[in-house]
N, C-alpha and C positions, 0 to 999 in steps of 0.2 A: 688025918691021912695025908701024907705028903705026895704032891704030884711030881712026876719026873719031867724035867725040862729036856727038850730035844736040842741037839746041836744046830738045828736049823732055825732056832729061835731068833737069832739076830736078823736073819733074812725076813722072817715072818713079822718081826717088829717093825722093820724098815718099811715093809710093804703095808703094814697096818697103819703107819702114819700118813699115808696118802689119803686124800679125800675120797669119800665113798661115792660121790656123784661123778658122773662122766665129764671129761673136759669138753669145752665147746669146740665144735669143729669150725675151721676157717672156711669161709665161703669164697669161691672164686667166680669172677664174672668173665664171660667171654667177650663182653663189649669193651672198646678202647676208651680209656678215661679222656675227659675233655682237656686235661692239662698236658697231655702228651702232644708233641708237635705233629701237625698233619703232614702228609706227604706233599712235597713241593709241587707247585703247579708248573707245568711245562712252559706255559706262556710267560709267567713271572720270571722263571729262570732264564729264558731267552732274552727278556727285557734287561735283566741285570747284566748279562753278558754283553749286550749291545752297548749299554751305558758305560760299562768298564772299558770296552774297546775304544769308544769315542773319546773318553777322558784320557786314556793312554796315548791315543793318536794325537790329541791336541797337545799333550805335554811334550811328546817327541817333536812335534812341529815347532813348538815354542823354543825348545832347546836348539833345534836346527837353525831357526831364524836368528837366535842369539849368537850361534856360532858363525853364521854368515855375516852378521853385523860386526862382530869382533874381527873377522877375517878382512872385511873391507876397511875397517878403521885402522888396522895394523899393517895393511899392505899398501904399497904404492899403486896408484891408479893413474893411467895416462890421461892428461887433459891437453886441449889444444888452445893456444893463444889466438883468440879471434879479434881482439882489439886492444890498442894501447892508447889511453887518453891522457895527454899531458896535463898536469896540474900546475907545475912550476918548472923552472929550469933543471931541477934535481929530482922531481918526483912525478910519477905517472900512476894512473889507475889501470891495472891489468884485468882484462875480461877473459875468463877461461870457461871452456865448455868441455864436457866429457867426450872422449873419442867414440865411445859406445853409449848409445842412448838406452841405458838400463835404469836401475833404481838407485843410482849413486846419490841423487839429490835427496832421497828419502832419509839418508843417515844424517843429513845436516838440519832437517826441519826441527827436530827436537832440540838441537843445540841452540838454534835461534831463539827458542822460547825460554831457555834456561839461564842465559847470562853471557859471560865472556868466554870465547873459545878461539882456538887457532888450529891451523894445519901446518904441515911440514913440506917444504920443497926440497928436492934433491938436486945437487949439482953432480951430474953423472961423471964428469972427468975426474973430479977430486973425491967423489963418493962421500960428500958431506951434506948435512941437512941443516936448514934454518927454519924457524917458526915465523909464520906470518898470520896476521889477524884479518879475516874477511870483512868487507864492508857489507852492511845489510842491503838487501835488494830494494831498489827503488820501486819496481813493479814486481811484487812477489809472484803473481800468477804467471807472468811472462818468464821470470827467472826459473820457476819450477818447470815450465814446459820445455825450456831449453837446457835446464840443469846448469845455468850459468852462475858463476861466482866471481866477485870482484875483489881486488886487493889494491890498497894504496901502498906503493913501494917506492922508497927513496933510494937513489943510487949512491952507494957509499964507495968511494974510490978504493978503500981498503977492505971492502966486504967481498968475499969470494962469491957468495950466492947472489947478492943484489947486483953486482957487476955482471954476472953471468945472465941474469934475467933481463937486464936492460939491453944486453947485446942481441937478444933473441928477436927474430923477425916474426911477422904475423904468419900464422900457420904452423909455428914450431910446437913441438911436444914438450910438456912439462909434467914431470912425475910428482904426484901429490898424495899424501896420506893424512888421515884424520877422520873426525875431529877430536881434539883434545880439550876438554873443559878446564878452564883456568879458574873461573870464579862463578859460582851459582848464586843468583839472586833469590832470596827467600820470598815466599808469597806475602810475608808481612811487610815488606819494604814499601815505604810511602814517599820518602824524600831522599834524593841522592845529590851530593855535590861531587862533581868529577873534575879532577885536575889532569889535563891532558897535555903532554909535551910532544909537539911535532906530529908524526904519523900515528901517535897513540890516540888521535881523534877517532880512529877506527873502533877500538873497544868502547869509547864513549858513545858512539852511534849504535853499537851492539846493545849497550845498556838501554838506550832510548827505545830500540826496537823491542827488547824484552819487556820493558815497563809498559809500553803503550800499544804494541802491536802483537807481540808473541802470545801473551796470555789472554788476549781478548776473545770472549765468546760472542758468537753472533746474537744480536738483539740485546746485548748487555754493555753497550758502549758507554753508558753513564756511570758504570760502577767504579771506574778508575779515575774519576775527576779529582780526587784528593791526592793523586800522585804528582810529584814535581821533580824536575831534573834541572840542575844548574851546572853548566859546563864552563870551565875556565881553560881556554885553549891558548897555549904559548907557542910561538914560532920564532925562528931567527929572522926571517925576512917576510915582508908584507906580501910577496907574491904567493906564499903558501896559503894565505887567507885573504886574498884580494877581495875588496868590497865589504869585508865584515865590519859591522858596527856593533859595539857592545850595548847591551841593555842597561838601563839605568839601575843603580843599586837601590836597595830599600832605603826609605827615609830614616835618618838618625841611626845609621848603621856603623858609624866610625867608632873605634874603640876609645874609651876614656883615657885622656892623657893628663899628666901633671900640669898645673897652672904655670909652673916655671919653665916648661919645655920650650916655650916660645922665645925665651931670652937667648937660647943657644943655637937653635935651628929654626928654620922656617919651612913649613910644609911645601913639598915640591909638587908643583902643578904638572899634571900629565898633559903632554901635547895632544891636541885632537888628531884623530887618524886622518890620513889624506883622503880626500873625496874621490871616489872612483865609481863611474857608472857601470863598469864591468865587475862581475862577481865570479869568483872562482867556483869550481865544481862542488867542492865540499861546503863552501859557504851557501851555495844555492840549496843544497840538501838540508842544511841546518835551518835556512829560512823557510823551506817548505814544511819542516816539522813544527816550527813555531807557528806558522799559519794554521796548521792542522790541529794543534793543541795550544791555543792561545792562553797565556798565563801559566802554563804548566812547564814549558821548556824555555829557559833563558840562557844566553850565551854572552861571555865576555872574551875579548880578543886582546892578546898581549904580544908585542913584537919587540924583540931585542934591538933591532936596528932603529926603532923609533924611541928607544929608551923607556919602554913600558914593561914593567916586570910584575910578576906575582909576588908582592911583598906582604908584610904582616897585615897591613890595612886591607889589602884585597882578600886575604884569607878570612879575616874577621868579618868583612862584609858578606862574604859567601856563606859563612856559618849563620849569619843573622837572617838568612832566608829560611832557616828552619823555624817552624812555629814554636810557640812556648806553651804547648799543652801540658808539659811536665810541671810547669809552675802554676797554671790556672786550675788544673784538676787536682793537684796535691799528691799525685803519685807518678812514679817514673814509668815511662813507656819502654818497650823492649828496644834494645840496641839495633835489632834488625829493621826497625821502622825508619831509622835515620842512618845513612851511611855516607862515609867519605871514601872515595876511591881515587887512587893516585896511580897514573900510568905514564911511563916515559923512560928515557934513558936513566941509568943508575944515578948519575949526578943530579938529575931533576928530582928523582924520588928522595934522595938523601937531603937535598936542599930544603924540601918542604916538610918531610916527616921523619928524617933519619934514614940511614941505609938499611937494607935487608942484611941478614946475617947467615953465615954458613955454620951449621952445627951437624956433626956426625955425617958429613958428606951430603947434607941436604940444605937447600936454601929456605930459610924461614923468614917470617915477617920482621922480626926484630922489634925493638921498643919504638913507640911513637914519640918523637921529640921535635925540635926545631919549630918552624912557624905554625904548623898545625897544632902541636901541643900547647904553644903559647896562646893561640887564638881560642882553643877550647877552655883554657884556664880563665880567660877573660870573659868568655860568653859560654858558661857551662851548659852542655847538652849531653844527654845520654846517647852517644853515637858509636858506630862501629867504623873503624879505620882499616882499610885494606890497601896493600901495595901490590900492583900488578907488574 
């Protein structure tokens, strides 16, 4: 007997394929899971807002101070000429103090510690500026209290600004802006040979201050005893370095010469400097530094009028003051540890190490040549040469 299929069979078959047991029911809990974040604590939220506000305020204050620093550095500030100390018939030390006792001196303290820097003086009638390098303070505490800055300035009959400055009387106003960093000494520097021409003794004294005074921490006076500075100071007349006596060169520091050289020329003996009980102002400051750092600062004086010159032998002897750790340890030290700095008129720099060069509208160092290059080739050292 055949059974009749209903049209609803497919639906019945589909429903027949489902499991006969009931599906498990999902259970829901009214409790909050531990993984969900808890409601923020009002006290913690207030603390975060306070910290954020303080950090934002500190950042804005730092930006404002940086803006004020750049504004002071780039703007002319009036100073008063309080003293003019003659050094020779052509040069004097100018003592300047700010007209308003504010924080002008603060912007120079960092520059004293970093290396060589200068400021710019303005000639108001011609509206031109010239760069001058400050002398380090003899008494830093007193200089900071008064905000006083000193400059060694030579009167150039053809110089618009120097002639203007030497005509000023005590109490006159001088507009000045800066500082402008020219050369920063790296923390690794240990030995420096400085060739200074004329008033460029000022940057040499800045290097001495940065090496031995600027970076010194209280209670850590013995950490820099391995630092050394040798200055070769050349002047046209003895009056610029009156009373200066050169320190003895190191033993056996003359460069090797061919055995036949004596047949054609005889070594020229340098005349002894004239004996003078009086010492110039800059010489006194150099002598004070030598007494304060015995064996670490040495000076040689050269005077054109006395026929003493910085020749190849003098350069070689100066480089022989560098130690020979490169050869004793078997590896080369960094160039930053030993540095040769040359500062003076363009002819002085070109005579010693070759001229600077202009490229793409900028003054660059140029190749090292002439006496310094020859001396380095005869007495090899891993040194850095820089022209100011």
